[in-house]
VOLUMZA-195903 format. One record per residue (C-alpha): y, z, x. Coordinates in steps of 0.001 Angstrom, whole numbers, plus 500000, padded with zeros to 6 digits. Last residue first. Layout:
N
<r py="Y" pz="Z" px="X"/>
...
END
This chain:
182
<r py="413173" pz="242622" px="684393"/>
<r py="414698" pz="239312" px="683362"/>
<r py="417631" pz="239272" px="680947"/>
<r py="420072" pz="240121" px="683735"/>
<r py="419997" pz="236683" px="685304"/>
<r py="420702" pz="237136" px="688995"/>
<r py="417227" pz="236201" px="690141"/>
<r py="417518" pz="232933" px="688220"/>
<r py="420480" pz="231876" px="690365"/>
<r py="418383" pz="232626" px="693458"/>
<r py="415592" pz="230437" px="692099"/>
<r py="417940" pz="227569" px="691296"/>
<r py="419484" pz="227785" px="694757"/>
<r py="416026" pz="227928" px="696372"/>
<r py="414914" pz="224873" px="694382"/>
<r py="418087" pz="222936" px="695219"/>
<r py="417670" pz="223725" px="698917"/>
<r py="414033" pz="222630" px="698804"/>
<r py="415019" pz="219352" px="697113"/>
<r py="417505" pz="218456" px="699811"/>
<r py="418792" pz="221023" px="702242"/>
<r py="418979" pz="224822" px="702491"/>
<r py="415286" pz="225531" px="703019"/>
<r py="415015" pz="222913" px="705751"/>
<r py="417541" pz="224432" px="708120"/>
<r py="421183" pz="225571" px="707841"/>
<r py="420315" pz="229204" px="707180"/>
<r py="417851" pz="230489" px="704568"/>
<r py="415074" pz="230505" px="707183"/>
<r py="416913" pz="232969" px="709413"/>
<r py="420134" pz="233928" px="711160"/>
<r py="422492" pz="231230" px="709866"/>
<r py="423733" pz="233073" px="706769"/>
<r py="425406" pz="231105" px="703952"/>
<r py="422964" pz="228214" px="703431"/>
<r py="420820" pz="229968" px="700817"/>
<r py="422551" pz="232947" px="699268"/>
<r py="422059" pz="236145" px="701249"/>
<r py="418949" pz="238223" px="700546"/>
<r py="419421" pz="241512" px="698684"/>
<r py="418434" pz="239843" px="695393"/>
<r py="414994" pz="239299" px="696913"/>
<r py="414513" pz="243054" px="697347"/>
<r py="415691" pz="243790" px="693795"/>
<r py="413284" pz="241191" px="692393"/>
<r py="410461" pz="242717" px="694457"/>
<r py="411200" pz="246145" px="692971"/>
<r py="411481" pz="244852" px="689398"/>
<r py="408154" pz="243091" px="689831"/>
<r py="408318" pz="239318" px="690040"/>
<r py="405966" pz="237292" px="687861"/>
<r py="408567" pz="235925" px="685435"/>
<r py="410690" pz="234585" px="688279"/>
<r py="407756" pz="232703" px="689794"/>
<r py="406668" pz="231346" px="686418"/>
<r py="410228" pz="230105" px="685748"/>
<r py="410340" pz="228470" px="689177"/>
<r py="407020" pz="226758" px="688417"/>
<r py="408286" pz="225508" px="685059"/>
<r py="411433" pz="224162" px="686731"/>
<r py="409354" pz="222251" px="689275"/>
<r py="406997" pz="220825" px="686631"/>
<r py="409775" pz="219818" px="684218"/>
<r py="409486" pz="216049" px="684697"/>
<r py="405718" pz="215965" px="684111"/>
<r py="404456" pz="212578" px="685346"/>
<r py="404844" pz="213635" px="688984"/>
<r py="402292" pz="216470" px="688654"/>
<r py="401269" pz="217297" px="692219"/>
<r py="404699" pz="216480" px="693592"/>
<r py="406339" pz="218854" px="691141"/>
<r py="403840" pz="221646" px="691763"/>
<r py="404140" pz="221094" px="695520"/>
<r py="407926" pz="221426" px="695311"/>
<r py="407549" pz="224638" px="693316"/>
<r py="405089" pz="225977" px="695904"/>
<r py="407397" pz="224917" px="698757"/>
<r py="410298" pz="226752" px="697122"/>
<r py="408285" pz="229904" px="696358"/>
<r py="406885" pz="230148" px="699879"/>
<r py="410338" pz="229510" px="701333"/>
<r py="411811" pz="232188" px="699072"/>
<r py="409220" pz="234594" px="700471"/>
<r py="410230" pz="233407" px="703953"/>
<r py="413476" pz="235315" px="703366"/>
<r py="411582" pz="238537" px="704027"/>
<r py="411313" pz="237889" px="707747"/>
<r py="408406" pz="238557" px="710083"/>
<r py="405749" pz="239778" px="707658"/>
<r py="407164" pz="237214" px="705209"/>
<r py="405875" pz="234441" px="707496"/>
<r py="402451" pz="234745" px="705825"/>
<r py="403981" pz="233396" px="702629"/>
<r py="405871" pz="230643" px="704474"/>
<r py="402642" pz="229309" px="705929"/>
<r py="400969" pz="229369" px="702513"/>
<r py="403892" pz="227468" px="700959"/>
<r py="403693" pz="225012" px="703869"/>
<r py="400083" pz="224258" px="702980"/>
<r py="401092" pz="223570" px="699356"/>
<r py="403929" pz="221308" px="700538"/>
<r py="401495" pz="219335" px="702718"/>
<r py="399045" pz="218961" px="699838"/>
<r py="401830" pz="217731" px="697525"/>
<r py="403080" pz="215291" px="700188"/>
<r py="399553" pz="213819" px="700314"/>
<r py="398376" pz="212614" px="703697"/>
<r py="397204" pz="215821" px="705345"/>
<r py="397241" pz="216727" px="709050"/>
<r py="400617" pz="215133" px="709776"/>
<r py="402807" pz="218189" px="709267"/>
<r py="400451" pz="220566" px="711048"/>
<r py="398557" pz="223190" px="709087"/>
<r py="399077" pz="226773" px="710172"/>
<r py="396353" pz="229035" px="711468"/>
<r py="398309" pz="230930" px="714085"/>
<r py="402100" pz="230486" px="713944"/>
<r py="402808" pz="233981" px="712621"/>
<r py="400309" pz="235681" px="714948"/>
<r py="402851" pz="237541" px="717122"/>
<r py="404830" pz="238509" px="714015"/>
<r py="401569" pz="239583" px="712404"/>
<r py="400809" pz="241921" px="715302"/>
<r py="404277" pz="243481" px="715200"/>
<r py="404245" pz="243946" px="711420"/>
<r py="400896" pz="245656" px="711204"/>
<r py="398092" pz="244494" px="708956"/>
<r py="396317" pz="246554" px="706287"/>
<r py="399545" pz="247647" px="704586"/>
<r py="398587" pz="246094" px="701233"/>
<r py="401335" pz="243468" px="701578"/>
<r py="400076" pz="242604" px="705076"/>
<r py="396584" pz="242087" px="703661"/>
<r py="398054" pz="239833" px="700954"/>
<r py="399943" pz="237746" px="703530"/>
<r py="396773" pz="237546" px="705642"/>
<r py="394789" pz="236316" px="702619"/>
<r py="397440" pz="233658" px="701964"/>
<r py="397161" pz="232516" px="705568"/>
<r py="393359" pz="232361" px="705224"/>
<r py="393772" pz="230188" px="702091"/>
<r py="396029" pz="227858" px="704093"/>
<r py="393487" pz="227650" px="706947"/>
<r py="390350" pz="227083" px="704875"/>
<r py="389959" pz="223395" px="705604"/>
<r py="386680" pz="222161" px="704076"/>
<r py="388212" pz="220940" px="700825"/>
<r py="390970" pz="218944" px="702558"/>
<r py="392519" pz="216694" px="699915"/>
<r py="391627" pz="218717" px="696816"/>
<r py="392053" pz="221882" px="698907"/>
<r py="395728" pz="221136" px="699481"/>
<r py="396518" pz="220628" px="695793"/>
<r py="394266" pz="223588" px="694984"/>
<r py="396595" pz="225791" px="697024"/>
<r py="399270" pz="225419" px="694339"/>
<r py="399035" pz="228772" px="692516"/>
<r py="397945" pz="230480" px="695748"/>
<r py="401310" pz="229843" px="697358"/>
<r py="403234" pz="231610" px="694596"/>
<r py="400771" pz="234516" px="694506"/>
<r py="401043" pz="234870" px="698293"/>
<r py="404834" pz="235041" px="697953"/>
<r py="404382" pz="237776" px="695325"/>
<r py="402152" pz="239798" px="697650"/>
<r py="404588" pz="239307" px="700536"/>
<r py="407553" pz="240428" px="698388"/>
<r py="406545" pz="244076" px="698320"/>
<r py="405391" pz="244179" px="701977"/>
<r py="408696" pz="242647" px="703018"/>
<r py="410529" pz="245296" px="700977"/>
<r py="408697" pz="248121" px="702757"/>
<r py="409328" pz="246488" px="706145"/>
<r py="413032" pz="246312" px="705387"/>
<r py="414576" pz="242927" px="704671"/>
<r py="414812" pz="240191" px="707338"/>
<r py="417330" pz="237792" px="705807"/>
<r py="420207" pz="240237" px="706209"/>
<r py="419516" pz="239945" px="709923"/>
<r py="418753" pz="242524" px="712591"/>
<r py="417050" pz="245088" px="710330"/>
<r py="415821" pz="248119" px="712241"/>
END
């Protein structure tokens, strides 16, 4: 049963969870550089991958979705915080597919914050994300409503629809629609 267009089917959530974990893993070093002994974000990424492989059940992961997250004030660097949030969004895919776009957006934000002297860092990360989507995962993400147009999930009027994150998600969703990508 899908209660929101942001949920996606369980099969589609499993497809996009692996990709969301890939997005988060690309920037996890920004977190680990500041907190090398804190394995929580990497554990979240591992849970997202296990969910993608079918090793974890949806109901149990929904109950655990807030376990192991990193609090907003636990790291000083905005890049490290964004990287940790990418991991949290990746594991949130078990609950709602739209969190995959949250993982991608926070990863792109982290990439930009982590390399402030490279003006195209965010755009390069979005391009990598789009280039590393399978056709099936791309189709699943295309089924999500445009950011800011459906209030029943993470793409609603919250953080993912405002400011830099909102611009990243909009750019990503626009890239999903380009027919020249497989």
